[in-house]
DRENTORLUM-966747 format. One record per residue (C-alpha): residue in three letters; x, y, z. Coordinates in Angstrom, 1 decimal, padded with zeros to 4 digits. Example, Ala and Ser with C-alpha at 12.3 -4.5 7.8 and 13.67 -1.06 7.14 Angstrom:
// DRENTORLUM-966747
{type = ALA	X = 012.3	Y = -004.5	Z = 007.8}
{type = SER	X = 013.7	Y = -001.1	Z = 007.1}
This chain:
// DRENTORLUM-966747
{type = UNK	X = -000.5	Y = -060.9	Z = 023.2}
{type = UNK	X = 002.5	Y = -059.3	Z = 024.9}
{type = UNK	X = 003.8	Y = -056.0	Z = 023.7}
{type = UNK	X = 007.0	Y = -056.0	Z = 021.6}
{type = UNK	X = 009.5	Y = -053.7	Z = 023.4}
{type = UNK	X = 011.4	Y = -053.1	Z = 020.1}
{type = UNK	X = 008.2	Y = -052.1	Z = 018.2}
{type = UNK	X = 007.2	Y = -049.9	Z = 021.2}
{type = UNK	X = 010.6	Y = -048.1	Z = 021.2}
{type = UNK	X = 010.4	Y = -047.7	Z = 017.4}
{type = UNK	X = 006.9	Y = -046.2	Z = 017.6}
{type = UNK	X = 008.1	Y = -043.8	Z = 020.4}
{type = UNK	X = 011.2	Y = -042.8	Z = 018.2}
{type = UNK	X = 009.0	Y = -042.2	Z = 015.2}
{type = UNK	X = 006.6	Y = -040.2	Z = 017.3}
{type = UNK	X = 009.4	Y = -038.0	Z = 018.7}
{type = UNK	X = 010.8	Y = -037.5	Z = 015.2}
{type = UNK	X = 007.3	Y = -036.5	Z = 013.9}
{type = UNK	X = 006.9	Y = -034.0	Z = 016.7}
{type = UNK	X = 010.4	Y = -032.5	Z = 016.0}
{type = UNK	X = 009.6	Y = -032.1	Z = 012.3}
{type = UNK	X = 006.2	Y = -030.6	Z = 013.2}
{type = UNK	X = 007.8	Y = -028.1	Z = 015.6}
{type = UNK	X = 010.4	Y = -027.2	Z = 012.9}
{type = UNK	X = 007.7	Y = -026.8	Z = 010.3}
{type = UNK	X = 005.6	Y = -024.7	Z = 012.6}
{type = UNK	X = 008.5	Y = -022.4	Z = 013.2}
{type = UNK	X = 009.4	Y = -022.1	Z = 009.5}
{type = UNK	X = 005.7	Y = -021.4	Z = 008.7}
{type = UNK	X = 005.7	Y = -018.7	Z = 011.3}
{type = UNK	X = 008.8	Y = -017.1	Z = 009.7}
{type = UNK	X = 007.3	Y = -017.3	Z = 006.3}
{type = UNK	X = 004.1	Y = -015.8	Z = 007.6}
{type = UNK	X = 005.9	Y = -012.9	Z = 009.3}
{type = UNK	X = 008.0	Y = -012.3	Z = 006.1}
{type = UNK	X = 004.8	Y = -012.3	Z = 004.0}
{type = UNK	X = 003.3	Y = -009.7	Z = 006.4}
{type = UNK	X = 006.4	Y = -007.5	Z = 006.0}
{type = UNK	X = 006.2	Y = -007.8	Z = 002.2}
{type = UNK	X = 002.6	Y = -006.8	Z = 002.2}
{type = UNK	X = 003.5	Y = -003.7	Z = 004.2}
{type = UNK	X = 006.3	Y = -002.9	Z = 001.8}
{type = UNK	X = 004.0	Y = -003.3	Z = -001.2}
{type = UNK	X = 001.4	Y = -001.1	Z = 000.5}
{type = UNK	X = 004.0	Y = 001.6	Z = 001.1}
{type = UNK	X = 005.2	Y = 001.2	Z = -002.5}
{type = UNK	X = 001.7	Y = 001.7	Z = -003.8}
{type = UNK	X = 001.4	Y = 005.0	Z = -001.9}
{type = UNK	X = 004.7	Y = 006.2	Z = -003.2}
{type = UNK	X = 003.8	Y = 005.3	Z = -006.8}
{type = UNK	X = 000.6	Y = 007.2	Z = -006.4}
{type = UNK	X = 002.4	Y = 010.3	Z = -005.1}
{type = UNK	X = 005.0	Y = 010.0	Z = -007.9}
{type = UNK	X = 002.2	Y = 009.8	Z = -010.5}
{type = UNK	X = 000.7	Y = 013.0	Z = -009.1}
{type = UNK	X = 004.1	Y = 014.7	Z = -009.2}
{type = UNK	X = 004.7	Y = 013.6	Z = -012.8}
{type = UNK	X = 001.3	Y = 014.9	Z = -013.9}
{type = UNK	X = 001.9	Y = 018.2	Z = -012.2}
{type = UNK	X = 005.3	Y = 018.4	Z = -013.9}
{type = UNK	X = 003.7	Y = 017.7	Z = -017.3}
{type = UNK	X = 001.1	Y = 020.4	Z = -016.8}
{type = UNK	X = 003.9	Y = 022.9	Z = -015.9}
{type = UNK	X = 005.9	Y = 021.9	Z = -019.0}
{type = UNK	X = 002.8	Y = 022.5	Z = -021.1}
{type = UNK	X = 002.3	Y = 026.0	Z = -019.6}
{type = UNK	X = 006.0	Y = 026.8	Z = -020.2}
{type = UNK	X = 005.8	Y = 025.6	Z = -023.8}
{type = UNK	X = 002.7	Y = 027.7	Z = -024.4}
{type = UNK	X = 004.5	Y = 030.8	Z = -023.0}
{type = UNK	X = 007.6	Y = 030.1	Z = -025.2}
{type = UNK	X = 005.4	Y = 029.8	Z = -028.3}
{type = UNK	X = 003.6	Y = 033.0	Z = -027.3}
{type = UNK	X = 006.9	Y = 034.9	Z = -026.9}
{type = UNK	X = 008.4	Y = 033.5	Z = -030.1}
{type = UNK	X = 005.2	Y = 034.3	Z = -032.0}
{type = UNK	X = 005.5	Y = 037.9	Z = -030.8}
{type = UNK	X = 009.0	Y = 038.1	Z = -032.2}
{type = UNK	X = 008.1	Y = 036.8	Z = -035.7}
{type = UNK	X = 008.5	Y = 039.6	Z = -038.3}
{type = UNK	X = 010.5	Y = 041.9	Z = -036.0}
{type = UNK	X = 014.0	Y = 043.1	Z = -036.8}
{type = UNK	X = 016.4	Y = 041.1	Z = -034.7}
{type = UNK	X = 018.8	Y = 044.1	Z = -034.4}
{type = UNK	X = 016.2	Y = 046.4	Z = -032.9}
């Protein structure tokens, strides 16, 4: 059975089209993969910054507690004293 030149050219065209789409898909997948890697790095950095911020907030809370205790101690010492003295 002889080969059909039209069918052969159609198969070649479809093959080229498939290869073009595959190359484009591979490029796009590479872009998405690199973007995902960048996002992972950003999230990792964000986690570190949140941990540092949590430590700073805790230290600030402890300092506020100490300051409030000092204020209460000072005010308690003033209770019952003449304000004009």
